[in-house]
Phi, psi and omega in degrees: 000124181296148179286160177299325182299324182295330183282345180284130180303150182302320182298315181295322179297319182295319181297315179300319180295321180295319178297319179297319178297316180298320178296316177301318179296319179296318179297319180297317180296320179297316179298319179299315178294322182295339178277358178299131174247124185307331186265000187295322181289320179296314179299317179297322177295319180299312184294316180295324181291348173299337173296325174293323177297317179294324176299312180294319182298315180292327178297319183274322190291333180296331183294324177279318180300326184299330181296332185252334174294321184304306181288328182295322181253008178054049184288137171281177175305315178295319180299322177297313180295325177294321180300323177282316191286334183297326176293321180290328175298318175297323181294320178300313180295322181296320178293314181294317181275344183292330181301303179299321182297314185289332176286333182273313184273332186105159184292309184295314181297323177293319176296326175299314178296317179303310183296319179298312178297319181296319180299311182292321183289324179294317177295318180296318181298328184270338187256334183286142180266323184290126184299317179303321180286331172297319177299319180297316179297320179291328174295319178295322173302317179298320174305314181293316183295311180298317180295320181292328179293337177270318190276321185302308177298324180299310182297314182296316181297328185274344178256345187275141172296149182304325186293338179234016186296316181303315181292321180291319178296328179290348172307321186297311180295323178298319180287333174298310179301315179299319179296321177296315182297314179301319181297323179291323176297316179296318179300319180292320181297324184261001179299319184298333180254009179054040188273064182294334177292321174297320181302313183285321184291334180295344176297343179292337182292302177297332175299316180294319177298318179296318180300309183291319183295332181285336188304313183276357187284154178281157172284161178297125178297330179296316179292322177300317179294322180295333178268017181064022176259064188291323179297322177295319180296323180296320181293317180298313182294328176296327180279330188249006175243158188287326182225159177297324179296318180296318179297316181295318180295315180295324177297320177296319178296319181297311182295324178295314182295322178296325178298321178289320184293325183296338180275358185264127173250166179297323180297319185292344178300327187264005179270345180255129185302314186293319178292320179298317176297319179300317176299315181297319180296317179300317181292319179297316179297314180298319180293318179295323178303317181276321184286347171282355167090013189299310185287329175302319182285323179295317182291321192243015182304309180298322178297318177296315179296324178295321179292337179274001175112002179279150170282171183303307182296321180292322179296317181289322178297319177298324177296330175301317176298321178296315179296324179293321177295320178301318179292311182297319182283338170297314175300318179296319180297322178299327179283326188272338190297329179266359178257304180281335184094163183288315189298309183280332174297317180293306185295310180298315180298320181296322180294318179296321177301315180298317180295321179295318179297318177298319178295317179298317177300320179294325181296333177286350174273346182272141176307136186290135177206178178298319179295316179297319178297319178296317180294324179297317179294316180301316177299320177295322178294317176299316180301306182298320182294310181294319176303310182302320184283347182238278183295327178298318178288319196284332188303318180277324185292310181298318178302325183278342185262328185271003179242130182297158181304318189293342183237001190299320183300315182280316187289330185289342182294335181296315178293319181296317179292323174302315180298309185284327180295313178294321176303315179297313183297315184293322181296335184278345187236355187302306184294326176295318177298318179299319178296323186273316185252349185087163177298323178301314179300319180298309183293324178291325177295319176298323178295321178295315179298321180295318177296316179299317178298317179298321180294314179297317179296324177301326183275331187241343187278122176277162171272125184250358182298132173069014179246143178288161179298328178291319176298319177296319180297318181293320181292324177292323177297323180279343182091013181281166169252000000 
């Protein structure tokens, strides 16, 4: 006896099969969306931002470690600067080489490599006895730090929904500040035993957490789409967005943007007035950030305080206050940047930074006393705090806002390389400049650079608060502010 199915016309069977397939696809999509966990993007941003914490930790911990590495290895003035600068040389290489690597391996996979290299290099720097091999380990640390400064904001921005992207990308800068503060606490804790190896080696702990935490995280859907893995990108977006419609809409935006970006060459960046102005603005902000002396002070604050008459422990303890101000004012800056706007927060903050630098330089002319020491620490705290809330926040934010989507990946590298390149140069000459011009001359030089940066920003920096990226692009093209 023929089955009922056999009696059904072929056309009706095909229609029924198509409806069944559509229903199954809808159920599958519903299941995909139902597996969405509201915290997955936040957790992924937190884990990735540990790269920023490692960046901040290495920036800060060298200032305390240098006090004890110097006598152990009889470092000259140049040797001290080289101990700091070798990491920054690695960072420059990491930034320049990180672009092709992250495009080939993917955002998440690159972060896995970064965390693994950092873990091994941190342990190597603390366990190895031979100074040349310590320099090699610090260079590898720099590779990781430089690469993470490029990849972490990129990964967070590409997995975060637009409505919370700004806050999540700011995780990176917040964790940089947290890393600096933690490094000063660790430096003070190990100062009594002169445990510089412990200071550097403990960076392996957050590196290990980052490495393990990255394993279950999704790859960037934007990178997947760029590698023609559109189905994989759709699956990831289905997991990390609230609805299937939101995921579908974003996938369409991604594929459209990728089409525009593939047509962009490095040469073509400078043929468009708006993009050219955006690159100049990014470079000026990055240059002002470094020429105002922030990292020079972070690297050498205990050394400078020791030269001003502080003991080792007192110098490091004072640095804890400086690091605490950097962290607290970074939080304040995150709250103010969307209230006061970028332009006046940046320009006003830079002017206050210049005034603080001038005051600190003047204090070095005064005979040293308890009062002078207290005023010096207060001046450094004001300087670091105001810097954190203005230039510290703005360097990454402005670079991401004044460049159109279609060219951001290529054009943003100009500001990033400027930041790390100047950081390297300044770290190599700070102690030499102090010896030649005195601490007063150094701080006053930083103040002059800060004022110059504020003047240039007043002339070229647009206000981007509350404006879409398209509006910003049009205003830069027209020459407006």
